[in-house]
N, C-alpha and C positions, 0 to 999 in steps of 0.2 A: 700811497692813493689808496686808501680803508674802506674795504668791499668793491674797489673796481679792479679793473684787469691789471694782472701782472706785469704789467710792459712788455717788451723786448718777448720774455718768454709767454705771456699769453697770445702775443701775436702770432708765434712758431705754431702754437697748438691751433689757433684758427686755422693755419695755411696747412698742417696737416689734414685737420676737419676737412676743409676744401677738396683736399685731393682725394680722403674716402669719398667725399659724395660725388667727385667727377669721374674717379675709375669703379664704383660700386666697391662694397662690401668684400666680395668673394675676391677680386683683383688686389683690393686694398690688403687683404690679408696676408697676400705673399709678397705682394711690394713695399711693404714695411720693412722687413726682413731682410731685403736686397741691399746692395751698393748704391743703385741707383736712386733709390728714395731717399738717405743721406745725403747724395750731391746735389739732388734738387732743395735739400732744408739749406743744405749749405749756401746754395743761389739765392734761394729766397732771403736768407738772414744777411748776407755780405753784397751783394745788391739790389734786390727789387725793397725790400722795408729803407732802405736809404736813397733810393731813388724817386720814389712816391712821390707827388706833389699834389694828388688830389684830381688831378686830369681822367674822366671816365674812358677818355678815349685813346689816352694811352697805350702802347702795344709794349709786353713783357713777354720775356721765352722763358720756359721753366722747361729744360731737360732730366728726364730720368733715363740715364744710360744702360745698355743693356736688359732693360725692363721687358721688354716684350709685350707690352700695352697693346688691349684691341683698340685701334685707332676710331676715334667718335667723333666724325667731323661738323655735328651739329653744335657741340660741346669744343670747337678747336682744337681736339685732342688727334695728332696725326706723327706718326713715326715715332713716339717715346715722347714727343714735344709738345707742352700746353701752352699755345698761345694765348696768353691771360692780355683781356683787357682792365685800364685803368679801375671800371667799377666791380670787374672780382676783387682787384686788391683792394678799393675802398670800402667791399663790404667786409673783407678781413679786418681791416681796421674802424669799421664801425664801432663796435664797443668802447675801445679806445676812445675814439672822438666823443662819444658823449660822455666816456667819462671825465674827460678835459673839460667840456663846456659847461658839466655836472660843477667840478671845483672851482671853474670859473666865475658861474654864476654865486655860488656860495661865498665866493671870497669878495664881490662885487656887494651881497646883502650884506655881509658881516660890516662892510664900509661905510653901508648906506645906513645901518642900524646904529652903529660909531656915530656917525656924521649928525643923525639924528638927535641923538642922547646930548650930543655937545652942541644941538641947536645949530649945527654949521650952517650957512646961507645956501651952500649949494648941493646941500645935499639929496634934494631931486634933481641934479645933474648929473650924475655921476653914471658914465656909461662904457664900456670897454668893447672894443673892436675884437669880435671872435673870429673873424673869418681876413685869410688872407691870402689872395688871387696871385700864383706866379706865375709871370707870362715869360719868362726866361732859364732856361737851363742850360748851365754850360760844362764843359768836360773841369774837371780838377785835375788831372793828370793827361800825360802823353800817352796812347796806346800802339803799340806796333807789334812789329815777327821780325825776327834775325834770320838771316842765313846767309850763305856761304857766296861770297861774289868775286871777281878777280882783284887778284892785287896790283895796286900802283903804289911803285917803289916811292911816290914824292905824295901824294895825298895820304896813304897810309901808312908810310913809315913809323916803325917802333912798334907794331901789331902782333901779336901771334898769328902765324898763317898755318897752313895745311897744303899738302900737295895733293889736288885730286886724283884717286886712283885709277879713275877712267881716261882721263884729260891729260893728266900729269900737270896741269896748268897749277899756278899759286894761286889760293886762294885764301882772300880774310872773313872774318863775319861781320857784317854791318847789321844793323836795326832801320827797317823802314816802318816809320812814322804813320799811321793812317788818322788817326784823331791827334790832333795838338790841342793841347793846355790852351782854354779859354774857348774852344770851338762850341756852337750851339748846339747842343743837341736834338732840339728838337725837330731842325732840319731834316728830315729822310732822304737817309743816303747810300748808295751802295756802295763799298769800294771792294773793289777788285786788285789779287797780290797775284802774276803770275808766279809758277812755281814749275821748275823741271826734277822732276825723280827717276834720279838714275838705280837700276837694279838688276842683281847679278843672273836672277832667274825673274818671270813676268808672272808665276804662278806658286809662288811660295807665300802663304800667308803670312811670314815672318817679316816678308821684306814688303808688303802691300799694307803692313798694319805700320803705321810710324806717329810720333809724336813733335807738336810745335808750342812752344811757349809764348803764350800773350806777355809781351813787357809792358810795364807800366813805368815811368820817367815822373817827379814833381818838380824839376827845377823850369826855371822859367822858359832857357833853352835844352831844346831835348839833344842830346850824345848822340854820337853817329855808331856808337859799339856798346856792345855790353859792358858792364864794369859793375863788380858786387860794391856795393853800398850807395850805388847810383840810380841803375835800374835793379827791378826787381819782375819775380813773375804774379802775375795777376791770374791768370788759369793754363790749365795745359791742355791742349787742342790733339786730340787723339783723331786722325783719318782714318780712313778703314776701304782701299781700295777693290778689294775682294770680288765686288760684285759687278767693275766696272768691264765693260766687253773687253779682250785681249785684242782686239783690232787696232784700239788705240795706243797699244805697245808697237813703239820702232826700235827695231833690231840696229843697233851701232857695231861697231870695233874700235876697243880701249886703245890706248898708245900701245900697250906690251901684248896686240895682236887678239884679245881673247873678246868674245862677243860682250856683250851687257843689252841692253831694254832701257828705253826713257818713255816717260810717259807724261807731258804737258797737263798740268793741272792746276786751277785757280781757286786760291781761299778766296771765298766772297765772305766780306761781313756788314751786316745789316744796320746801321746805325740810325734809329731815328728818335732813342731815348737814350736814357743812363743805360740800358739793358740792351748788351749787344748781341744779334744771333750771326751762327758763323753755317756754312754751308759749303758744300765741294764741287766744282763745276771742273768738266772734262769735254773737250769737244764744243762747247758751249752750251751744253745740256747739264745738270743738277743730277749728279750720280755718286756712287759711294756714301759716305757720312762722315760727319764732325762732330765728336763729343767734347765739350768743354767739363773739365774737371776743377774746383774750386780748390785752392789751398786752402 
């Protein structure tokens, strides 16, 4: 594309410029050196660019983990998360769109001139549709999370198991798929997954921060258990419960007589576009935080 946008690389540079315009030069000077900016660039490159279909009202969420950015609610920047609209993404794409339109028009003109020279009877009727409206976006993969569940000798026979150190129960790791392949991703929805976190100490930072993998599967029929080569990691979700009120932690007694704590928490997945936003809820309220790191 002579003299035009340099494709994907050009879009990434324009996204970086959009971030600078959003946060200002002073914040961007430090942000660009941090891992949070690199994560945001990966998210834009891997997820948003490929999901964009031209709808100005679509929602996209870009996370800047541990960036400590100043909130700017008027521009939808809050808690290190930029809520982009489709119009924002379209502005990033605009130079490439213009280049493509120019190339298309150049090709039309070349063919028209060629046919006029050949005195082609349909030379003045050459037209090319340059716009396409996408009315449906579907999930191309299954997306879910894995967690340990009670082992069933019949249903789970042959699967690897563990012995829960608190309850003594035999457990097996299973996947809950919250988005199925072929699902309509334009239908806005919140999917809630209940989890129980068990802790030796309810005030230990190392125990209050933990990770879960968002898994994906391309098979027509999703599998029940994680399997190398069949399921893979889409991104790693890191949850932080350090800011949660200690009243939500309940004291229990393990099978060996030692005390431990549990906290019930919900992983909330907001899926309304091909981009997903993650949050953490405790006691029916959004608490703590969840950050997504894309590989």
